[in-house]
C-alpha positions in Angstrom: -57.0 -22.9 -53.4 -60.5 -23.4 -52.2 -61.0 -25.0 -48.8 -64.5 -26.4 -49.0 -64.5 -30.0 -50.0 -68.2 -30.1 -50.7 -68.4 -26.7 -52.4 -70.7 -26.6 -55.4 -68.5 -23.8 -56.7 -65.6 -26.1 -57.2 -67.7 -28.3 -59.5 -69.1 -25.4 -61.4 -65.6 -24.0 -61.9 -64.5 -27.4 -63.2 -67.4 -27.5 -65.6 -66.5 -24.1 -67.1 -63.0 -25.5 -68.0 -64.6 -28.2 -70.2 -64.4 -27.1 -73.8 -67.8 -26.1 -75.2 -69.2 -28.6 -77.6 -67.1 -31.4 -76.2 -70.2 -33.4 -75.4 -68.7 -34.6 -72.1 -70.6 -34.8 -68.8 -68.9 -33.0 -65.8 -67.7 -36.4 -64.5 -66.2 -37.5 -67.9 -64.7 -34.1 -68.2 -62.4 -34.9 -65.2 -60.9 -37.9 -66.9 -58.2 -36.3 -69.1 -56.7 -34.2 -66.2 -56.9 -37.2 -63.8 -55.1 -39.4 -66.4 -52.4 -36.8 -66.7 -51.8 -36.4 -62.9 -52.0 -40.1 -62.2 -49.6 -40.8 -65.1 -47.1 -38.4 -63.6 -47.6 -40.0 -60.1 -47.1 -43.5 -61.6 -43.9 -42.4 -63.4 -42.6 -40.8 -60.2 -43.3 -43.9 -58.1 -41.7 -46.1 -60.7 -38.6 -43.9 -60.8 -38.4 -43.9 -57.0 -38.6 -47.7 -56.9 -36.1 -48.2 -59.7 -33.5 -45.7 -58.3 -34.0 -46.6 -54.6 -32.7 -43.3 -53.4 -34.4 -42.1 -50.2 -34.0 -38.4 -50.9 -35.8 -38.8 -54.3 -39.2 -39.5 -52.8 -42.1 -40.1 -55.2 -43.7 -36.9 -53.9 -40.7 -34.8 -54.8 -40.4 -36.5 -58.2 -44.1 -35.9 -58.9 -44.0 -32.1 -58.3 -40.7 -31.8 -60.3 -42.1 -33.7 -63.3 -45.4 -31.7 -63.0 -43.5 -28.4 -63.0 -41.5 -29.5 -66.0 -44.5 -30.6 -68.0 -46.5 -27.5 -67.0 -43.8 -25.0 -68.0 -42.4 -26.7 -71.1 -45.7 -27.1 -73.0 -49.1 -25.4 -73.0 -51.7 -27.5 -71.3 -55.0 -28.0 -73.2 -58.2 -26.7 -71.6 -59.6 -30.2 -71.5 -57.2 -31.3 -68.7 -57.9 -28.3 -66.4 -61.0 -29.8 -64.6 -59.1 -33.0 -63.7 -56.1 -31.1 -62.5 -58.3 -29.0 -60.3 -60.0 -32.1 -59.0 -56.6 -33.6 -58.1 -55.7 -30.5 -56.2 -58.8 -30.6 -54.1 -60.7 -33.9 -53.8 -57.8 -36.3 -54.5 -55.6 -34.5 -52.0 -58.2 -34.6 -49.2 -58.8 -38.3 -49.8 -55.0 -38.9 -49.6 -54.7 -37.0 -46.3 -57.6 -39.0 -44.9 -56.0 -42.3 -45.9 -52.7 -41.3 -44.4 -54.4 -42.0 -41.0 -54.3 -45.8 -41.9 -50.5 -45.7 -41.5 -50.8 -44.7 -37.8 -52.2 -45.9 -34.5 -52.7 -44.0 -31.3 -50.7 -46.7 -29.4 -47.6 -46.0 -31.5 -47.0 -42.5 -30.0 -47.4 -44.0 -26.5 -44.6 -46.5 -27.3 -41.9 -43.8 -27.0 -43.1 -43.0 -23.5 -43.8 -39.7 -21.7 -40.4 -38.4 -22.4 -40.6 -39.1 -26.1 -44.1 -37.5 -26.3 -42.8 -34.4 -24.5 -39.8 -34.1 -26.9 -41.9 -34.5 -30.0 -44.7 -32.2 -28.9 -42.7 -29.4 -27.5 -40.2 -29.5 -30.4 -43.0 -29.4 -33.0 -44.8 -26.5 -31.3 -41.7 -24.5 -30.7 -40.5 -24.9 -34.3 -43.8 -24.0 -35.8 -44.1 -20.8 -33.8 -40.4 -19.8 -34.2 -40.6 -20.3 -37.9 -43.6 -18.1 -38.2 -41.9 -15.4 -36.1 -38.7 -15.6 -38.2 -40.8 -15.5 -41.4 -42.4 -12.3 -40.2 -39.0 -10.7 -39.4 -37.7 -11.7 -42.8 -40.7 -10.3 -44.6 -41.9 -13.7 -45.9 -45.6 -13.8 -46.8 -47.6 -15.4 -43.9 -49.1 -18.3 -45.8 -45.7 -19.4 -47.2 -44.2 -19.1 -43.7 -46.9 -21.3 -42.4 -46.3 -23.9 -45.1 -42.5 -24.0 -44.4 -43.2 -24.1 -40.7 -45.6 -27.1 -41.0 -43.3 -28.9 -43.4 -40.3 -28.5 -41.1 -42.1 -29.1 -37.8 -44.4 -32.0 -38.7 -43.8 -34.3 -41.7 -42.4 -32.6 -44.8 -44.3 -32.5 -48.1 -47.4 -34.2 -46.6 -47.7 -31.6 -43.9 -47.3 -28.8 -46.5 -50.1 -30.2 -48.6 -52.5 -30.7 -45.7 -51.7 -27.3 -44.2 -52.4 -25.6 -47.5 -55.9 -26.9 -47.5 -56.6 -24.4 -44.7 -54.1 -21.7 -45.5 -55.0 -21.4 -49.2 -51.5 -20.6 -50.4 -50.6 -20.3 -54.1 -49.3 -23.3 -55.9 -45.9 -21.6 -56.1 -45.9 -21.3 -52.3 -46.5 -25.1 -52.0 -43.7 -25.8 -54.5 -41.3 -23.6 -52.7 -42.1 -25.1 -49.3 -41.8 -28.6 -50.6 -38.4 -27.7 -52.1 -37.3 -26.3 -48.7 -38.2 -29.4 -46.7 -36.6 -31.7 -49.2 -33.3 -29.8 -49.4 -32.9 -29.2 -45.6 -34.3 -32.6 -44.7 -31.7 -34.2 -46.9 -28.9 -32.2 -45.3 -30.2 -33.3 -41.9 -30.2 -36.9 -43.0 -26.6 -36.6 -44.0 -25.3 -34.5 -41.1 -27.2 -35.9 -38.1 -25.3 -39.3 -38.0 -22.0 -37.4 -38.1 -23.0 -35.0 -35.3 -24.4 -37.8 -33.1 -21.2 -39.8 -33.5 -19.1 -36.8 -32.6 -21.0 -36.0 -29.4 -21.5 -39.7 -28.4 -25.3 -39.7 -28.5 -26.8 -43.1 -27.4 -29.2 -45.1 -29.6 -32.4 -44.1 -27.9 -31.5 -40.4 -27.7 -30.3 -40.4 -31.3 -33.6 -42.0 -32.4 -35.7 -39.5 -30.5 -33.6 -36.6 -32.0 -33.8 -37.8 -35.6 -37.4 -38.8 -35.4 -38.4 -35.6 -33.7 -36.5 -33.2 -36.0 -35.9 -34.6 -39.6 -38.5 -33.6 -42.1 -39.6 -36.6 -44.2 -40.3 -40.2 -43.0 -37.9 -41.6 -45.6 -35.1 -39.2 -44.4 -35.7 -40.2 -40.8 -35.4 -43.9 -41.6 -32.3 -43.4 -43.7 -30.6 -41.4 -41.0 -31.7 -43.3 -37.9 -31.0 -46.9 -39.0 -27.4 -46.0 -39.5 -27.0 -46.2 -35.7 -28.7 -49.6 -35.5 -32.1 -51.2 -35.2 -33.0 -49.8 -31.8 -32.3 -46.2 -32.9 -34.3 -46.8 -36.2 -37.3 -48.2 -34.4 -37.4 -45.3 -31.8 -37.0 -42.7 -34.6 -39.8 -44.2 -36.7 -42.2 -44.2 -33.8 -41.2 -40.6 -32.8 -41.8 -39.5 -36.4 -45.2 -41.2 -36.6 -46.1 -39.3 -33.4 -45.3 -36.1 -35.2 -47.6 -37.1 -38.1 -50.5 -37.7 -35.7 -50.0 -34.2 -34.4 -50.7 -32.9 -37.9 -54.4 -33.1 -37.2 -54.5 -30.8 -34.2 -52.1 -28.4 -35.9 -54.3 -28.0 -39.0 -57.3 -27.5 -36.8 -55.5 -24.8 -34.8 -54.4 -23.0 -38.0 -58.0 -23.2 -39.2 -59.2 -21.7 -35.9 -56.6 -18.8 -36.2 -57.8 -18.1 -39.7 -61.4 -18.1 -38.5 -60.5 -15.7 -35.7 -58.4 -13.4 -37.9 -60.7 -13.3 -41.0 -61.5 -9.7 -41.9 -63.7 -10.4 -45.0 -67.4 -9.7 -45.4 -69.7 -10.6 -42.4 -70.4 -14.3 -42.3 -67.5 -15.2 -44.6 -65.3 -17.6 -42.6 -63.0 -20.4 -43.5 -64.9 -23.7 -43.4 -64.1 -26.4 -40.9 -61.4 -28.8 -42.4 -63.6 -31.9 -42.2 -60.8 -34.0 -43.8 -58.9 -33.8 -40.5 -61.7 -35.7 -38.7 -61.5 -38.3 -41.5 -57.8 -38.6 -40.9 -58.4 -39.1 -37.1 -61.2 -41.6 -37.9 -58.8 -43.6 -40.0 -56.2 -43.5 -37.2 -58.9 -44.8 -34.8 -59.9 -47.5 -37.2 -56.3 -48.6 -37.6 -55.9 -48.6 -33.8 -58.8 -50.9 -33.3 -58.6 -53.2 -36.4 -55.4 -55.0 -37.2 -55.0 -55.0 -41.0 -53.0 -57.8 -42.7 -49.5 -56.7 -43.6 -50.3 -57.1 -47.3 -53.4 -54.8 -47.1 -51.4 -52.3 -45.0 -48.7 -52.1 -47.7 -51.3 -51.7 -50.4 -52.8 -48.7 -48.5 -49.4 -47.2 -48.1 -48.7 -47.4 -51.8 -52.2 -46.1 -52.7 -51.8 -43.1 -50.3 -48.4 -42.3 -51.7 -49.8 -42.5 -55.2 -52.7 -40.2 -54.5 -50.4 -37.7 -52.8 -48.2 -37.9 -55.8 -51.1 -37.2 -58.1 -52.0 -34.1 -56.0 -48.4 -32.9 -56.1 -48.3 -33.5 -59.8 -51.3 -31.3 -60.2 -49.6 -28.7 -58.0 -46.6 -28.8 -60.3 -48.6 -28.5 -63.4 -50.2 -25.3 -62.0 -46.9 -23.9 -60.8 -45.3 -21.0 -62.8 -41.5 -21.1 -62.6 -41.4 -17.3 -63.2 -43.6 -16.7 -60.2 -41.6 -19.3 -58.2 -38.3 -17.4 -58.9 -40.1 -14.2 -57.8 -40.4 -15.6 -54.3 -36.7 -14.7 -53.9 -34.2 -16.1 -51.4 -35.8 -15.0 -48.2 -38.1 -18.1 -48.0 -35.1 -20.3 -48.6 -33.3 -18.6 -45.7 -36.4 -19.1 -43.6 -36.3 -22.8 -44.4 -32.6 -23.0 -43.4 -33.2 -21.2 -40.2 -36.2 -23.4 -39.4 -34.0 -26.5 -40.0 -31.3 -25.2 -37.7 -33.8 -24.3 -35.0 -35.6 -27.7 -34.9 -32.2 -29.5 -35.0 -30.6 -27.5 -32.2 -33.8 -27.2 -30.1 -34.6 -30.9 -30.4 -31.1 -32.0 -29.5 -31.0 -29.7 -26.5 -34.3 -31.1 -25.3 -33.1 -34.7 -25.8 -29.9 -34.0 -23.8 -31.7 -32.1 -21.1 -34.2 -34.9 -20.4 -31.7 -37.7 -20.7 -31.6 -40.0 -17.6 
């Protein structure tokens, strides 16, 4: 996947995918593929709202439907440019708009202890997962995607990280599957564990918010222990999402440092990260009406769904199976690590 949001090469590649003689301008040539990806995202969002099951997030449903459509029927060439556009431009816009769901003051609401727990757990999990991936022989880019999805915020982190790692569509699909499966297990098991060890509401909120993969999974698990635990967990989780920006910048820097290609060929700066931070800053300074905020949440989820639908349409199940079980084992080990490490840190810092 290309990283340069403003690259002319992306548009020229999209133009080549438009059937000759179709008489369509490059812009109109994007419409069929965009209609397809947006239709899948709309179906996924509708199913999620209708079923009301937290684990069946619209993002998961989007990629599953996309994989089904892409592998059950041949896609006409006319939809290729719009699919490519969804994978690049729409995804970057969605990541930028994700910043409107956060404020800098929210992370401060959990206090210095909460910030310490969230930050240290995130960093330790990312590095440990990468190290375990190397030991297991999992390809570096796939390891980084699983590490980001586990340590930060599930599917959204996988997508944002892939904008700088440049992994294959199959890598993204596998990483999303991992964070969905193990995040769901955490959502089901964490309340049982917390009850068994007598974890208090605040400590439980910090643990679930600092370790469970997806926002919906955090909310579903944390509010089982009451409103206080739910609010603490939500803020802790949002703190992790804010840390997505420096993590992506750091990964981009490492790639820049380690690039071994031709002289002068370096990964571009991920400008969308600064857009994300700008939106966080705007949301911190300007109080949006509740209705407008909800609309932006829905729009952002829809755009992320369209990007994941495009990812699914481009994913080959045969190649996905070829990844084997080692990445799945890595996802399991990453989940165990973040759960145990986060719980140990919460208990060690308890007053």
